[in-house]
C-alpha positions in Angstrom: 49.4 27.0 9.9 46.8 25.1 11.8 45.7 21.7 10.3 42.6 21.8 8.0 39.3 20.7 9.6 38.3 17.3 8.3 35.2 17.3 6.0 32.1 16.5 8.0 30.0 13.8 6.3 26.3 14.1 5.6 24.6 11.4 7.8 21.2 10.0 8.3 21.6 10.5 12.1 22.3 14.2 11.6 19.3 14.6 9.3 17.1 12.6 11.7 18.1 14.8 14.7 17.7 18.1 12.8 14.2 16.9 11.8 13.4 16.1 15.5 14.5 19.6 16.6 12.7 21.4 13.7 9.4 19.5 14.5 9.8 20.1 18.2 10.0 23.8 17.5 6.8 23.6 15.4 5.2 22.0 18.5 6.1 25.0 20.6 9.2 23.6 22.4 11.6 26.4 23.4 14.2 24.8 25.7 16.3 21.6 25.9 18.7 20.3 28.6 21.8 18.4 27.6 24.2 16.4 29.7 27.6 16.0 28.1 28.5 12.6 26.6 29.7 11.0 23.3 26.9 8.7 22.1 24.4 11.6 22.2 26.5 13.7 19.9 24.1 13.8 16.9 21.2 15.2 18.8 23.4 17.5 20.9 24.8 19.0 17.7 21.3 19.4 16.2 20.0 21.2 19.3 23.1 23.5 19.5 22.8 24.3 15.8 19.2 25.6 15.9 19.1 29.1 17.3 15.3 28.9 17.9 15.8 26.7 20.9 17.7 27.5 24.1 20.1 24.8 25.2 21.0 24.4 28.9 24.0 22.1 29.7 24.4 20.4 33.0 27.3 18.1 34.1 25.1 15.8 36.2 22.3 13.8 34.5 20.2 13.6 37.6 20.3 17.4 38.1 19.8 17.9 34.3 16.6 15.9 34.5 15.2 18.0 37.4 16.1 21.2 35.5 14.0 19.8 32.6 11.3 19.0 35.1 11.4 22.6 36.4 11.1 24.0 32.9 8.2 21.7 32.2 6.4 22.6 35.4 6.8 26.3 34.9 5.9 26.4 31.2 3.6 23.4 30.6 5.8 22.5 27.7 8.3 19.6 27.9 12.0 20.5 27.7 13.7 17.4 26.1 16.6 16.2 28.3 19.4 14.4 26.5 21.9 11.9 27.9 24.6 9.6 26.6 24.1 5.8 26.9 24.6 3.5 29.9 24.2 4.6 33.6 23.7 8.2 32.4 20.2 7.1 31.3 19.5 5.6 34.7 20.2 8.9 36.4 17.0 10.4 34.8 14.7 7.9 36.7 13.9 10.0 39.8 12.8 12.9 37.7 10.8 10.6 35.3 9.0 9.2 38.4 8.2 12.7 39.6 7.0 13.8 36.2 4.7 10.8 36.2 3.2 11.4 39.6 3.3 15.2 39.2 1.7 15.1 35.7 4.5 17.2 34.3 5.3 17.1 30.5 8.8 15.6 30.1 10.7 14.0 27.3 13.7 11.7 28.1 16.0 11.4 25.1 18.3 8.4 26.0 21.1 7.9 23.4 22.0 4.3 23.0 24.5 2.0 21.3 23.3 0.2 18.2 21.9 -3.3 18.5 25.1 -5.1 17.5 26.9 -3.7 20.6 24.2 -5.0 23.0 24.9 -8.2 25.1 28.6 -8.4 24.2 30.2 -6.5 27.0 30.6 -3.2 25.1 31.2 -0.3 27.4 28.5 2.1 28.5 25.8 -0.3 27.3 22.8 -1.3 29.4 19.3 -2.5 28.3 17.5 0.8 27.9 14.3 -0.6 26.4 11.4 0.7 28.5 14.0 1.5 31.1 11.5 3.5 33.2 8.8 0.8 33.2 5.1 1.7 32.9 5.4 5.3 34.4 6.0 6.7 30.9 3.1 7.8 28.7 4.8 6.5 25.6 8.1 4.8 24.7 9.6 4.7 21.2 12.8 3.2 19.8 13.1 3.5 16.0 16.5 1.8 15.8 19.5 3.4 14.2 18.4 6.3 11.9 17.7 5.1 8.4 16.7 7.3 5.5 14.2 4.6 4.5 12.2 5.7 7.5 12.5 9.5 7.0 8.8 9.9 6.5 8.2 8.8 10.1 10.6 11.2 11.8 8.3 14.2 12.1 5.6 11.9 13.3 7.7 10.6 16.2 8.9 14.1 17.2 5.3 15.5 17.3 3.9 12.4 18.9 6.4 12.6 21.8 5.2 16.1 22.5 1.5 15.2 22.1 1.9 12.2 24.5 3.9 14.2 27.0 1.3 17.0 27.1 -1.8 14.8 26.8 -4.3 14.1 29.6 -2.7 13.4 32.0 0.6 15.0 31.1 3.8 13.0 32.0 7.0 11.5 30.8 7.9 10.0 27.4 11.1 8.1 26.6 12.7 8.3 23.2 15.5 5.7 23.0 17.9 6.8 20.3 20.6 4.3 19.1 23.4 5.9 17.0 26.2 4.3 15.0 29.6 5.9 14.3 30.3 8.4 12.8 28.6 10.5 15.5 29.6 13.9 14.0 27.7 14.6 10.8 25.8 17.2 8.8 22.1 17.1 8.0 20.8 16.6 4.5 17.6 18.2 3.4 14.9 17.6 6.0 11.7 15.7 5.2 9.0 18.4 4.6 6.8 19.6 7.4 3.2 20.7 7.2 2.8 23.6 4.7 1.1 25.9 7.3 3.9 25.4 9.9 1.6 23.4 12.2 3.0 20.5 14.2 2.8 17.1 12.3 0.4 15.8 15.0 -1.6 17.6 17.6 -3.5 15.8 20.4 -6.7 17.3 21.8 -7.8 15.6 25.0 -11.5 16.3 25.7 -12.5 13.6 28.1 -15.6 15.4 29.1 -17.6 17.6 26.8 -15.8 19.0 23.7 -14.9 22.6 24.4 -16.7 25.1 22.1 -13.4 26.4 20.6 -12.3 22.8 19.8 -15.7 22.1 18.0 -15.2 25.4 16.1 -11.6 24.6 15.1 -12.5 21.1 13.8 -15.7 22.2 12.1 -13.7 24.9 10.2 -11.5 22.1 8.8 -14.6 20.3 7.5 -17.0 22.7 6.0 -16.9 23.4 2.3 -14.4 20.6 1.6 -14.8 17.1 0.2 -14.3 14.4 2.7 -15.4 11.0 4.1 -16.3 9.7 7.5 -14.6 6.4 8.3 -16.6 4.7 11.0 -14.8 1.9 12.9 -15.1 0.0 16.2 -14.8 2.2 19.3 -13.3 -0.2 21.8 -14.9 -2.3 24.5 -17.0 -3.9 21.8 -19.1 -0.8 21.5 -20.3 0.5 18.2 -21.1 4.1 17.3 -24.5 5.8 17.3 -25.5 5.6 13.6 -27.9 8.6 13.9 -25.1 10.8 15.2 -22.5 9.7 12.7 -24.8 9.9 9.6 -26.2 13.2 11.0 -22.7 14.7 10.7 -22.3 13.1 7.2 -25.6 14.6 5.9 -24.6 18.0 7.3 -21.3 17.9 5.4 -22.6 16.0 2.3 -20.1 13.2 2.8 -20.3 9.4 2.7 -19.8 7.2 5.7 -17.4 4.3 4.9 -18.9 2.0 7.5 -16.9 -0.9 9.0 -19.3 -3.7 10.1 -18.2 -3.3 13.7 -19.1 0.4 13.8 -22.9 -0.2 13.9 -23.1 2.5 11.2 -23.6 0.1 8.2 -27.3 0.8 8.2 -29.4 1.3 5.1 -29.4 5.0 4.2 -28.4 7.8 1.8 -25.0 8.3 3.3 -23.9 4.6 3.9 -21.1 3.1 1.8 -20.8 -0.7 2.5 -18.4 -1.7 -0.2 -15.6 0.9 0.1 -12.9 -1.8 -0.4 -14.5 -2.9 -3.7 -15.1 0.5 -5.2 -11.6 1.8 -4.2 -10.0 -1.1 -6.1 -11.3 0.7 -9.2 -8.3 3.0 -10.0 -10.4 5.6 -11.9 -13.0 5.9 -9.1 -10.2 6.1 -6.4 -8.4 8.8 -8.3 -11.5 10.9 -9.0 -12.6 10.7 -5.3 -9.5 12.0 -3.5 -10.7 13.5 -0.2 -9.5 16.8 1.3 -10.4 15.5 4.8 -10.9 12.1 6.4 -12.6 12.0 9.8 -11.8 8.6 11.3 -14.0 7.5 14.2 -12.3 4.7 16.3 -10.4 1.9 14.8 -9.4 1.7 11.1 -11.0 -1.0 8.9 -9.1 -4.2 8.0 -9.0 -3.2 4.3 -5.5 -2.6 3.0 -6.8 -1.1 -0.1 -8.8 1.6 1.8 -5.8 2.2 4.1 -3.4 2.7 1.1 -5.9 5.0 -0.6 -6.1 7.2 2.5 -2.3 7.3 2.8 -1.7 8.1 -0.9 -4.3 10.8 -1.1 -2.7 12.6 1.9 -5.9 14.2 3.3 -6.2 16.1 6.5 -6.7 13.1 8.8 -8.7 13.7 12.0 -8.9 10.7 14.4 -11.6 10.8 17.0 -11.5 8.0 19.6 -13.0 7.8 23.1 -9.6 7.0 24.6 -7.6 9.1 22.2 -6.0 5.9 21.0 -3.4 6.6 18.3 -4.9 4.8 15.2 -2.5 6.3 12.6 -0.4 3.5 11.0 0.6 5.8 8.2 1.6 8.6 10.5 -0.6 11.2 8.7 -3.0 12.3 11.4 -3.1 16.1 11.9 -5.4 15.9 14.9 -5.8 13.1 17.5 -9.0 13.9 19.5 -9.8 12.1 22.7 -13.5 12.5 22.9 -16.8 10.5 22.7 -17.3 10.1 18.9 -21.1 10.2 19.1 -21.1 13.4 21.1 -18.4 14.9 18.8 -20.5 14.1 15.7 -23.6 15.7 17.2 -21.7 18.8 18.2 -19.9 19.1 14.9 -23.1 18.6 13.0 -24.6 21.6 14.8 -21.6 23.7 14.2 -21.6 22.8 10.5 -25.3 23.6 10.1 -24.8 26.9 11.7 -22.2 28.0 9.1 -24.8 27.6 6.3 -22.1 26.5 3.9 -23.6 24.5 1.0 -22.6 20.9 0.4 -21.3 19.4 -2.8 -24.2 17.1 -3.9 -22.2 15.5 -6.7 -19.5 14.3 -4.3 -21.9 12.3 -2.1 -23.9 11.0 -5.1 -20.7 9.7 -6.7 -20.0 7.5 -3.7 -23.5 6.3 -3.1 -24.2 5.4 -6.8 -20.8 3.6 -6.9 -21.8 1.6 -3.8 -25.1 0.7 -5.2 -23.5 -0.5 -8.4 -20.9 -2.5 -6.5 -23.7 -4.1 -4.4 -25.7 -5.1 -7.5 -22.6 -6.5 -9.2 -21.7 -8.6 -6.1 -25.3 -10.0 -5.8 -25.5 -10.8 -9.5 -22.0 -12.4 -9.6 -22.6 -14.6 -6.6 -26.0 -15.7 -7.9 -24.2 -17.5 -10.8 -22.5 -19.8 -8.3 -24.6 -22.6 -6.9 -21.8 -24.0 -4.7 -20.9 -22.1 -1.5 -18.3 -19.3 -1.8 -16.6 -17.5 1.1 -17.8 -14.0 0.0 -21.4 -15.3 -0.3 -21.2 -17.0 3.1 -20.3 -13.6 4.7 -23.0 -11.7 2.8 -25.8 -14.3 3.4 -24.8 -14.8 7.1 -25.0 -11.1 7.9 -28.4 -10.8 6.1 -29.9 -14.0 7.7 -29.2 -13.3 11.4 -32.3 -12.0 13.4 -32.5 -8.5 14.8 -30.8 -8.3 18.3 -28.3 -11.0 17.4 -24.5 -10.6 17.9 -22.0 -11.8 15.2 -18.5 -12.6 16.3 -16.1 -12.6 13.4 -12.7 -14.2 13.3 -9.6 -12.4 12.1 -7.9 -13.3 8.8 -10.4 -13.8 5.9 -13.8 -13.8 7.8 -13.5 -10.2 9.0 -12.4 -9.1 5.5 -15.2 -10.9 3.7 -17.8 -9.4 6.1 -16.2 -5.9 5.7 -16.0 -6.2 1.9 -19.1 -8.1 0.8 -21.8 -7.8 3.5 -24.6 -5.4 2.8 -26.1 -2.7 4.9 -28.5 -3.7 7.7 -29.6 -2.6 11.1 -30.2 -4.6 14.3 -27.0 -6.6 14.2 -24.0 -6.2 16.5 -20.6 -7.2 15.0 -17.6 -8.0 17.2 -14.1 -9.1 16.4 -10.8 -9.4 18.2 -9.1 -6.6 16.2 -6.9 -5.3 19.0 -4.0 -7.5 18.0 -5.8 -9.2 15.0 -4.9 -12.7 16.1 -6.8 -15.9 15.4 -6.3 -17.5 18.8 -9.0 -17.8 21.4 -11.8 -16.9 18.9 -14.1 -19.8 19.8 -13.8 -19.0 23.5 -14.4 -15.3 22.8 -17.7 -16.2 21.1 -18.6 -18.5 24.0 -18.1 -15.6 26.4 -20.2 -13.3 24.2 -23.0 -16.0 24.1 -22.8 -16.4 27.9 -23.8 -12.7 28.3 -27.3 -13.9 27.3 -27.5 -12.7 23.6 -28.2 -15.0 20.6 -24.8 -15.3 19.0 -23.2 -16.5 15.8 -19.5 -17.1 15.2 -18.1 -16.8 11.7 -14.7 -18.6 11.6 -12.2 -20.4 9.4 -10.8 -23.9 10.1 -7.3 -22.9 11.2 -8.7 -20.4 13.8 -11.2 -23.0 15.1 -8.4 -25.6 15.4 -6.3 -23.0 17.3 -9.0 -23.0 20.0 -10.7 -26.4 20.0 -10.6 -26.2 23.8 -13.2 -23.5 23.5 -15.6 -26.4 22.7 -15.0 -28.1 26.1 -18.3 -28.3 27.9 -20.0 -26.1 25.3 -22.9 -28.5 24.6 -23.9 -28.3 28.3 -23.7 -24.5 28.6 -27.0 -22.6 28.5 -26.2 -20.5 25.4 -27.5 -19.8 21.9 -24.5 -20.1 19.6 -24.4 -21.0 15.9 -20.9 -21.6 14.6 -20.5 -21.1 10.9 -17.3 -22.7 9.8 -15.7 -22.1 6.4 -13.4 -25.1 6.0 -10.8 -24.8 3.2 -8.3 -27.2 4.9 -5.6 -24.6 5.7 -4.7 -20.9 5.7 -6.9 -19.3 3.0 -5.6 -15.8 3.5 -2.1 -16.7 2.4 -3.3 -17.5 -1.1 -3.8 -13.8 -1.6 -0.2 -13.0 -0.7 2.8 -12.8 -3.2 4.2 -16.0 -1.7 1.4 -17.9 -3.4 2.8 -16.9 -6.9 6.5 -16.7 -6.0 7.0 -20.2 -4.4 6.7 -23.7 -5.8 3.4 -25.2 -4.9 4.8 -27.8 -2.5 6.9 -25.2 -0.6 3.9 -22.9 -0.4 1.6 -25.6 1.0 4.2 -26.7 3.5 4.8 -23.3 5.0 1.6 -21.3 4.3 -1.3 -23.4 2.9 -0.7 -25.9 5.8 -3.5 -28.4 5.1 -4.4 -30.3 8.3 -6.8 -32.9 7.2 -8.9 -32.8 10.4 -12.5 -34.0 10.2 -14.0 -31.0 12.0 -17.6 -32.3 12.2 -16.3 -35.4 13.8 -14.3 -33.3 16.3 -17.5 -31.3 17.1 -19.5 -34.5 17.6 -16.9 -35.7 20.1 -17.8 -32.6 22.0 -21.5 -33.4 21.8 -22.2 -30.6 19.3 -24.7 -31.2 16.6 -23.4 -30.4 13.1 -24.7 -30.0 9.6 -22.9 -29.4 6.3 -24.2 -26.7 3.9 -23.8 -28.0 0.3 -25.6 -25.3 -1.7 -25.1 -21.6 -1.1 -28.9 -21.1 -1.2 -29.2 -23.3 1.9 -27.0 -21.2 4.2 -29.5 -18.5 5.1 -32.3 -20.9 6.0 -29.9 -23.1 7.9 -28.8 -20.1 10.0 -32.3 -19.0 10.7 -33.4 -22.5 11.7 -30.4 -22.8 14.0 -31.2 -19.6 15.8 -34.9 -20.4 16.1 -34.0 -23.8 17.7 -31.5 -22.2 20.2 -28.6 -24.1 21.8 -25.3 -24.8 20.1 -24.9 -25.9 16.5 -22.1 -26.1 14.0 -22.7 -25.4 10.3 -19.8 -26.4 8.1 -19.2 -24.9 4.6 -16.5 -26.6 2.6 -14.6 -24.4 0.1 -11.4 -24.6 -1.9 -8.6 -22.1 -1.3 -7.6 -21.7 -5.0 -11.3 -21.3 -6.1 -11.7 -18.6 -3.4 -9.0 -16.4 -4.9 -10.7 -16.8 -8.3 -14.1 -15.7 -6.8 -12.6 -12.6 -5.3 -11.0 -11.7 -8.7 -14.3 -12.3 -10.4 -16.1 -10.0 -8.0 -13.5 -7.3 -8.3 -13.7 -7.5 -12.1 -17.6 -7.3 -12.0 -17.5 -4.3 -9.7 -14.9 -2.6 -12.0 -17.1 -3.2 -15.0 -20.2 -1.8 -13.2 -18.3 1.3 -12.2 -16.8 1.7 -15.7 -20.4 1.9 -17.0 
């Protein structure tokens, strides 16, 4: 008799590839093109195993790519084209370039060798990272399939389609490294959306939102409990608070307002202390949203991000550029539209449905925010010496209307986000594109050179990173008040597990990094007048005097890193007690 077929193992690669195919079908994909090869086996098998997708095989990768291009041109849907590794992937390039210039949806699936076979002369191995340069709309390489990342697989598949069919349509490259064994069986797939929808959909509305899009989004909002998360909208621009809070009032939802959003204004829908109230487990559990509308960039708060991820709401991201702000890979809709206009149009649509709002939902948020605000004020009032949360809170309150506050990454942006109260008339900017602490002084100088009265809130390590930003500053015609929190090292690291897990000397060497620089002396060397704030009560008046005088001035506030962790704990405990009451 014929020899028995060997048992085919269940593999992560087979499960990953079957998930890609299933999600692509949910996204409307009907066809795929495969060029024969070995390294691409896991995805080739997954495509051939699913009867809902038509598989077209072509011997020549260059021709296969143009077949996929023809299918994409005719249907408006990408037909993924799959090749093995090496020069096979290079053969797709002409069709990728045509898809870019012709704005044709196209997904290049380039199988690859695993990382350990790169740069050692292994056969059929070339560097396939961003192989097609900047003509692709999106590039992704997740590494060798790993079950630890299975919750990201549907997101990658759906995003590839969303990016390829966005505005303008074009090519996407998924680079797919596979390890032996290449033949395998899929295990149970990670679950998709209950309603059979794609994991992500992208709606590009660069002009006015189409009426059917407004209607579709509004239908997902009315009669449900939700929150509006208002963030920065890119190019340093905030949102229109009237438009954002108008939508919130129409829905009976709170606005969790990032300071950069321009929406942290006094009002009956404003939540300024979302991070603090969501640290209270009972409150966070009782206020699980059905929907989150995120406008622009997400806040810095890890607590708020984890709460959103764990409650698994319908997440709708609206950004002027359709930027993909979805680190937890949960967004159901990514909408490229002007957030202000979207809020106004959605508010009209919500009003017209006449659906009643849930008054208790909004009141729960607002009363918690008020309780948190009072607890913070009362707790900080018991400290005569300066504290970092109090510096953030008092600085935001003290600046005059029309001023711009530039906030450094690391602890300053978090302290402003967590502890500053609501106010209008202040613009808040921060380099949160890559969240780095380099170039912050120079960024603030550039803002001040635009002609607006400016304050910079910065830590000592960030200032030392960019002391050259002080060059010539005293002679520039600018109004700039620099508020420096100097705790002689990296304060944010004291909040990380490393602070408890490492011996003190090792932690200080690698993370605390005390530098011992006399920063006021450094500023004086640059001809900048400095003053030290010794009592917290003096900070607000010092800031107001500095702005009234104009020119450049450095206000130094000395704090201790260990004490700062204690103050944060004290504030969180006080807020928890207030919410418990």
